[in-house]
C-alpha positions as CSV (number, residue, x, y, z in Angstrom):
1,M,-51.4,-63.7,-31.3
2,R,-48.4,-63.9,-34.1
3,A,-46.3,-66.9,-34.5
4,I,-43.3,-68.2,-37.0
5,V,-44.0,-72.0,-37.8
6,Y,-43.1,-74.9,-40.0
7,R,-44.8,-77.6,-40.7
8,E,-41.4,-79.6,-42.7
9,T,-37.7,-79.4,-42.4
10,G,-36.4,-77.3,-45.3
11,D,-34.8,-73.7,-46.0
12,P,-35.7,-70.5,-44.4
13,N,-38.7,-70.3,-46.7
14,V,-40.6,-73.1,-45.0
15,L,-41.3,-70.1,-42.2
16,R,-44.7,-69.1,-42.1
17,L,-46.4,-66.3,-40.0
18,V,-49.9,-67.9,-38.4
19,D,-51.9,-66.3,-36.4
20,K,-52.5,-69.2,-33.4
21,P,-54.1,-69.0,-30.3
22,E,-52.3,-68.2,-26.7
23,P,-50.8,-70.7,-25.0
24,T,-52.3,-71.5,-21.4
25,P,-49.2,-72.8,-19.0
26,S,-49.2,-75.9,-17.5
27,P,-48.2,-76.4,-13.7
28,G,-44.8,-75.4,-13.4
29,E,-44.7,-73.1,-16.3
30,V,-44.5,-69.6,-16.8
31,L,-46.0,-67.3,-19.7
32,V,-43.9,-64.8,-21.2
33,R,-44.3,-62.2,-23.6
34,I,-41.5,-62.4,-25.7
35,A,-39.7,-58.6,-26.3
36,V,-36.9,-60.4,-28.7
37,S,-36.3,-63.8,-29.9
38,G,-32.2,-64.8,-30.9
39,V,-31.6,-66.7,-33.7
40,N,-28.3,-69.2,-33.4
41,P,-27.1,-71.7,-36.5
42,T,-28.2,-74.5,-34.1
43,D,-32.0,-73.1,-34.9
44,S,-31.4,-73.2,-38.8
45,R,-29.7,-76.9,-38.3
46,S,-32.8,-78.1,-36.6
47,R,-35.2,-76.3,-39.0
48,R,-33.3,-78.1,-42.4
49,G,-32.9,-81.6,-41.0
50,G,-31.4,-84.1,-42.5
51,K,-33.1,-83.6,-45.7
52,S,-35.6,-81.2,-46.8
53,G,-39.2,-82.5,-46.4
54,E,-39.1,-84.6,-43.5
55,R,-41.5,-84.8,-41.1
56,L,-41.5,-83.7,-37.5
57,A,-41.8,-84.7,-34.1
58,F,-44.8,-82.4,-33.8
59,P,-47.1,-81.1,-36.4
60,E,-45.9,-77.6,-36.3
61,V,-42.7,-76.4,-34.7
62,V,-42.1,-72.4,-33.5
63,P,-38.0,-72.1,-33.9
64,N,-35.7,-70.4,-32.3
65,Q,-34.3,-72.0,-28.4
66,D,-33.2,-68.7,-27.1
67,G,-35.0,-65.3,-25.9
68,A,-36.0,-62.4,-23.6
69,G,-39.1,-60.9,-22.3
70,T,-41.8,-60.5,-19.2
71,I,-43.8,-63.0,-17.4
72,I,-47.5,-62.2,-17.7
73,G,-49.0,-65.7,-16.2
74,V,-47.8,-68.4,-14.0
75,G,-48.9,-72.1,-14.1
76,E,-49.7,-74.3,-10.9
77,G,-46.9,-74.5,-8.3
78,V,-45.1,-71.0,-9.5
79,D,-44.7,-68.4,-7.3
80,T,-47.5,-65.4,-8.7
81,S,-44.6,-63.0,-7.4
82,R,-42.9,-63.8,-10.9
83,I,-45.3,-61.8,-12.9
84,G,-44.0,-58.5,-14.2
85,Q,-40.7,-59.9,-13.8
86,R,-38.2,-59.8,-17.1
87,V,-36.5,-62.5,-17.9
88,W,-33.9,-64.5,-20.5
89,I,-34.7,-67.6,-22.2
90,W,-32.6,-70.9,-23.1
91,E,-33.2,-73.9,-24.8
92,A,-37.1,-73.3,-25.2
93,A,-37.3,-75.4,-28.0
94,Y,-35.6,-78.1,-27.3
95,Q,-37.8,-81.5,-27.5
96,R,-40.7,-78.8,-27.5
97,A,-42.4,-77.3,-30.2
98,N,-42.8,-74.1,-29.2
99,G,-39.3,-71.4,-29.4
100,T,-39.4,-68.3,-28.9
101,A,-40.3,-66.6,-32.7
102,Q,-43.6,-65.9,-31.5
103,E,-45.5,-63.3,-29.2
104,V,-46.1,-65.6,-26.2
105,I,-44.5,-68.4,-24.7
106,S,-45.2,-70.8,-22.1
107,I,-41.8,-73.0,-20.8
108,P,-40.5,-74.6,-17.6
109,E,-40.4,-71.3,-15.1
110,S,-36.6,-72.4,-14.7
111,H,-36.1,-72.2,-18.8
112,A,-37.1,-68.4,-17.4
113,V,-34.1,-66.5,-15.7
114,P,-34.3,-62.8,-14.2
115,L,-33.2,-60.5,-16.5
116,P,-31.3,-57.8,-14.4
117,D,-32.8,-54.0,-14.8
118,A,-29.7,-53.3,-16.4
119,A,-29.6,-55.4,-18.7
120,S,-31.5,-54.8,-22.2
121,W,-33.8,-57.4,-23.9
122,D,-31.0,-57.8,-26.6
123,L,-28.6,-59.1,-24.4
124,G,-31.2,-61.3,-22.4
125,A,-31.9,-62.6,-26.5
126,S,-28.1,-63.1,-26.7
127,L,-27.5,-65.5,-24.3
128,G,-28.6,-69.2,-23.7
129,I,-26.9,-71.5,-26.5
130,P,-23.8,-69.7,-26.8
131,A,-23.2,-68.3,-23.0
132,L,-24.2,-71.8,-22.2
133,T,-21.8,-73.8,-24.9
134,A,-18.7,-71.1,-23.5
135,H,-19.4,-72.0,-20.2
136,R,-19.2,-75.7,-21.2
137,C,-16.0,-75.0,-22.8
138,L,-14.5,-73.8,-20.5
139,T,-15.3,-75.9,-17.6
140,V,-14.8,-79.4,-19.0
141,H,-10.9,-79.3,-18.0
142,E,-12.9,-79.8,-14.5
143,K,-14.9,-82.0,-12.4
144,T,-18.5,-82.3,-14.0
145,G,-20.3,-79.4,-13.3
146,A,-17.7,-77.3,-12.1
147,G,-18.3,-73.4,-12.5
148,L,-16.9,-70.5,-13.7
149,G,-16.0,-67.3,-11.7
150,P,-14.0,-64.5,-10.6
151,G,-10.2,-65.9,-10.1
152,S,-11.8,-69.6,-11.2
153,L,-9.2,-69.2,-14.3
154,S,-6.5,-67.4,-13.0
155,G,-3.5,-68.6,-14.3
156,K,-5.0,-70.2,-17.2
157,K,-4.3,-69.3,-20.7
158,V,-7.2,-69.8,-22.6
159,L,-7.8,-69.4,-26.6
160,V,-10.6,-68.9,-28.5
161,V,-11.3,-69.5,-32.2
162,G,-13.4,-67.5,-33.7
163,G,-13.2,-64.7,-31.4
164,A,-16.1,-62.9,-33.8
165,G,-18.7,-65.4,-33.3
166,A,-21.2,-65.4,-30.8
167,V,-19.7,-68.0,-28.9
168,G,-16.5,-67.1,-29.0
169,H,-17.8,-63.7,-28.2
170,A,-18.7,-65.3,-24.6
171,A,-16.2,-67.2,-24.0
172,I,-13.8,-64.3,-24.1
173,Q,-16.3,-62.4,-21.7
174,L,-16.7,-65.4,-19.6
175,A,-12.8,-66.3,-19.7
176,R,-11.6,-62.8,-18.5
177,W,-14.2,-62.5,-16.2
178,S,-12.8,-65.8,-14.4
179,G,-9.1,-64.5,-14.5
180,A,-7.8,-66.0,-17.3
181,E,-5.5,-64.8,-20.0
182,V,-7.2,-64.9,-23.1
183,I,-6.4,-65.7,-27.0
184,T,-8.3,-65.6,-29.8
185,T,-8.1,-65.5,-33.4
186,V,-10.1,-63.7,-36.3
187,S,-9.6,-63.4,-40.0
188,S,-10.0,-59.7,-40.7
189,P,-9.8,-56.4,-39.4
190,E,-12.8,-55.8,-38.5
191,K,-12.9,-58.8,-36.4
192,E,-10.1,-58.1,-34.9
193,F,-11.7,-54.9,-33.5
194,L,-14.7,-56.8,-32.7
195,A,-12.4,-59.5,-30.3
196,T,-10.3,-56.7,-28.8
197,M,-13.9,-54.9,-28.1
198,A,-15.1,-58.5,-26.3
199,G,-12.4,-58.0,-23.7
200,A,-9.1,-60.7,-25.2
201,H,-6.0,-59.7,-24.2
202,H,-4.4,-61.4,-27.4
203,V,-6.3,-61.6,-31.2
204,V,-4.1,-63.0,-34.2
205,N,-5.3,-62.3,-37.5
206,Y,-4.3,-65.3,-38.7
207,R,-4.6,-64.3,-42.3
208,R,-1.9,-62.1,-41.8
209,R,0.5,-63.6,-39.5
210,D,1.4,-67.7,-38.2
211,V,-1.2,-68.3,-35.3
212,I,0.9,-70.9,-33.8
213,E,4.2,-68.4,-33.8
214,A,2.0,-65.8,-32.9
215,V,0.1,-68.0,-30.0
216,K,3.4,-69.5,-28.5
217,S,4.8,-65.8,-28.0
218,V,2.4,-64.7,-25.4
219,A,1.6,-68.5,-24.6
220,H,5.4,-69.8,-24.1
221,N,4.2,-72.9,-22.4
222,G,1.0,-73.8,-24.3
223,V,-2.7,-72.9,-23.8
224,D,-4.6,-74.7,-20.9
225,I,-7.9,-74.4,-22.7
226,I,-8.9,-74.1,-26.1
227,V,-12.0,-73.3,-27.1
228,D,-12.6,-74.7,-30.9
229,V,-15.4,-73.9,-33.9
230,A,-13.1,-75.3,-36.4
231,P,-11.2,-78.4,-35.6
232,H,-10.9,-80.3,-38.9
233,A,-9.2,-76.7,-39.7
234,N,-7.2,-76.4,-36.8
235,Q,-5.3,-79.7,-36.1
236,G,-2.0,-78.7,-36.1
237,L,-2.8,-75.9,-33.7
238,I,-4.2,-78.0,-31.5
239,Q,-1.1,-80.3,-31.4
240,A,1.5,-77.0,-31.4
241,V,-0.3,-74.8,-29.1
242,G,-1.8,-77.2,-26.2
243,A,0.0,-77.4,-22.9
244,Q,0.7,-80.2,-20.6
245,N,-2.7,-81.5,-19.8
246,S,-4.6,-79.3,-21.9
247,V,-8.2,-79.7,-23.2
248,T,-9.7,-78.8,-26.4
249,S,-13.4,-77.5,-26.3
250,I,-15.1,-78.7,-29.6
251,Y,-18.5,-77.2,-30.1
252,A,-18.5,-77.1,-33.9
253,S,-17.7,-79.2,-37.0
254,D,-16.0,-77.7,-40.3
255,G,-16.0,-81.4,-41.8
256,D,-16.2,-85.2,-41.4
257,A,-13.4,-86.0,-39.5
258,I,-10.3,-84.6,-37.6
259,S,-6.7,-87.1,-37.2
260,V,-5.1,-87.4,-34.2
261,P,-1.9,-88.6,-33.7
262,I,-1.7,-91.1,-30.7
263,R,1.5,-91.1,-29.4
264,P,1.9,-87.2,-29.0
265,S,-1.4,-86.9,-27.9
266,M,-0.6,-89.7,-24.6
267,M,3.1,-87.8,-24.0
268,A,1.3,-84.6,-23.4
269,N,-2.0,-85.7,-21.7
270,L,-4.0,-83.9,-24.2
271,R,-7.8,-83.8,-23.7
272,Y,-10.4,-83.6,-26.6
273,Q,-14.0,-82.5,-25.3
274,F,-16.7,-82.5,-27.6
275,V,-19.6,-80.1,-26.5
276,M,-22.9,-80.3,-27.5
277,V,-24.9,-78.3,-25.1
278,Y,-28.7,-79.7,-25.4
279,T,-27.1,-82.9,-23.5
280,V,-24.9,-81.9,-21.0
281,S,-25.7,-83.5,-17.3
282,P,-28.4,-81.5,-15.5
283,E,-25.7,-80.9,-13.1
284,A,-23.6,-78.9,-15.2
285,K,-26.6,-77.6,-17.2
286,K,-27.5,-76.4,-14.1
287,Q,-24.5,-74.5,-13.0
288,A,-23.8,-73.1,-16.4
289,V,-27.2,-71.1,-16.1
290,A,-26.5,-69.8,-12.8
291,D,-22.4,-68.7,-13.4
292,V,-23.5,-67.3,-16.5
293,Q,-26.7,-65.5,-14.4
294,R,-24.0,-64.4,-12.1
295,A,-21.7,-63.2,-14.6
296,L,-24.7,-61.3,-16.1
297,M,-25.8,-59.5,-13.0
298,E,-21.9,-58.2,-12.3
299,G,-22.2,-56.8,-15.9
300,A,-19.3,-58.9,-17.3
301,L,-21.6,-60.6,-20.6
302,K,-22.3,-57.4,-22.9
303,V,-23.2,-56.9,-26.7
304,G,-23.5,-54.8,-29.0
305,K,-20.5,-53.4,-31.2
306,E,-18.6,-51.2,-28.5
307,A,-19.0,-55.1,-26.9
308,G,-17.7,-57.0,-29.5
309,L,-21.0,-58.8,-30.8
310,P,-22.1,-56.1,-33.5
311,L,-27.0,-56.7,-33.3
312,I,-28.4,-57.3,-36.3
313,Y,-32.1,-56.8,-36.2
314,F,-35.2,-58.0,-38.0
315,D,-39.2,-58.1,-37.4
316,L,-41.0,-60.8,-36.4
317,E,-42.4,-61.2,-40.1
318,Q,-39.2,-61.3,-41.5
319,T,-37.9,-64.4,-39.7
320,A,-37.1,-66.4,-42.9
321,A,-34.5,-63.5,-43.5
322,A,-33.4,-63.6,-39.7
323,H,-32.5,-67.5,-40.7
324,A,-31.0,-66.6,-44.0
325,A,-28.2,-64.4,-42.3
326,V,-27.4,-66.6,-40.2
327,E,-26.6,-69.1,-42.7
328,G,-25.0,-66.8,-44.5
329,S,-22.7,-66.2,-41.6
330,A,-23.6,-62.4,-40.6
331,L,-21.3,-60.7,-38.4
332,G,-23.1,-60.0,-35.4
333,K,-26.0,-61.3,-33.3
334,V,-29.1,-61.8,-35.3
335,L,-32.2,-60.9,-33.3
336,I,-36.2,-60.6,-34.1
337,N,-38.2,-58.0,-32.8
338,V,-41.3,-59.6,-31.0
339,H,-42.4,-57.2,-28.5
340,R,-39.9,-54.6,-28.9
């Protein structure tokens, strides 16, 4: 089979197309023929490592955590009725050497979730890291493992910083599905359109309007949950628009540190929660997968320009270009056609 591999850290040029034997599923695993592989910033960061030329934990690594495909075989202990099932894949490459940038992958069966017939390969490959991250950002205000669903965020106001990105897009859709009033910030008219199509109730172009003033005009008592992609740039925003007992979920970094004024934060009982999807507790991760699946089944999660997330396609042999596009902040979800 064809696979993309890298044998040391570095820029996208370390990625190579090779031929390798198809894997055999171990006990508890399923063998999936990949239709589409999804690329996320985390895939690029893993490939780059701390610096170029670092040794890897494995002789070679196939990149990409997310994807969608069809189960073509099962290992011992897995029900054979799963053969032929369409699935979406999450965290394929976490602490493993084999991601979804290959024609066939063997993974634990829990990481291959049934994909409804009405859902496209593109949608399946766009879930994973973005949707599970968004879920955690929207639920850390409750106890560990709290779920999302219709009405679970009723009465809440949610601010999604950067609503045109993949995580922001998923956060808008999941928050709206759960009954929240959703506000989002963007940087251009094109992104305004995309965030509106994703379902945000209020879209603020921060290059044209004062964000604090705009948010306060629709959230007079502040917002309850902030999903933040740029905490360094938004330190003042968080303090200005966070409601009493609000939580700011930080899932990315735009600097080395943030400054938190202690007394005002104490008086408002503000909470800052840093989110790394890979190390979320097993209970919270299980809940996230279940809730994302429910939202998918109910038609709450969509992709494509008409749904607020344009799709950008590459072929398997163009995986290096796909990674470069992600590093270049391409507007949309980067996908690799493997066996479409």
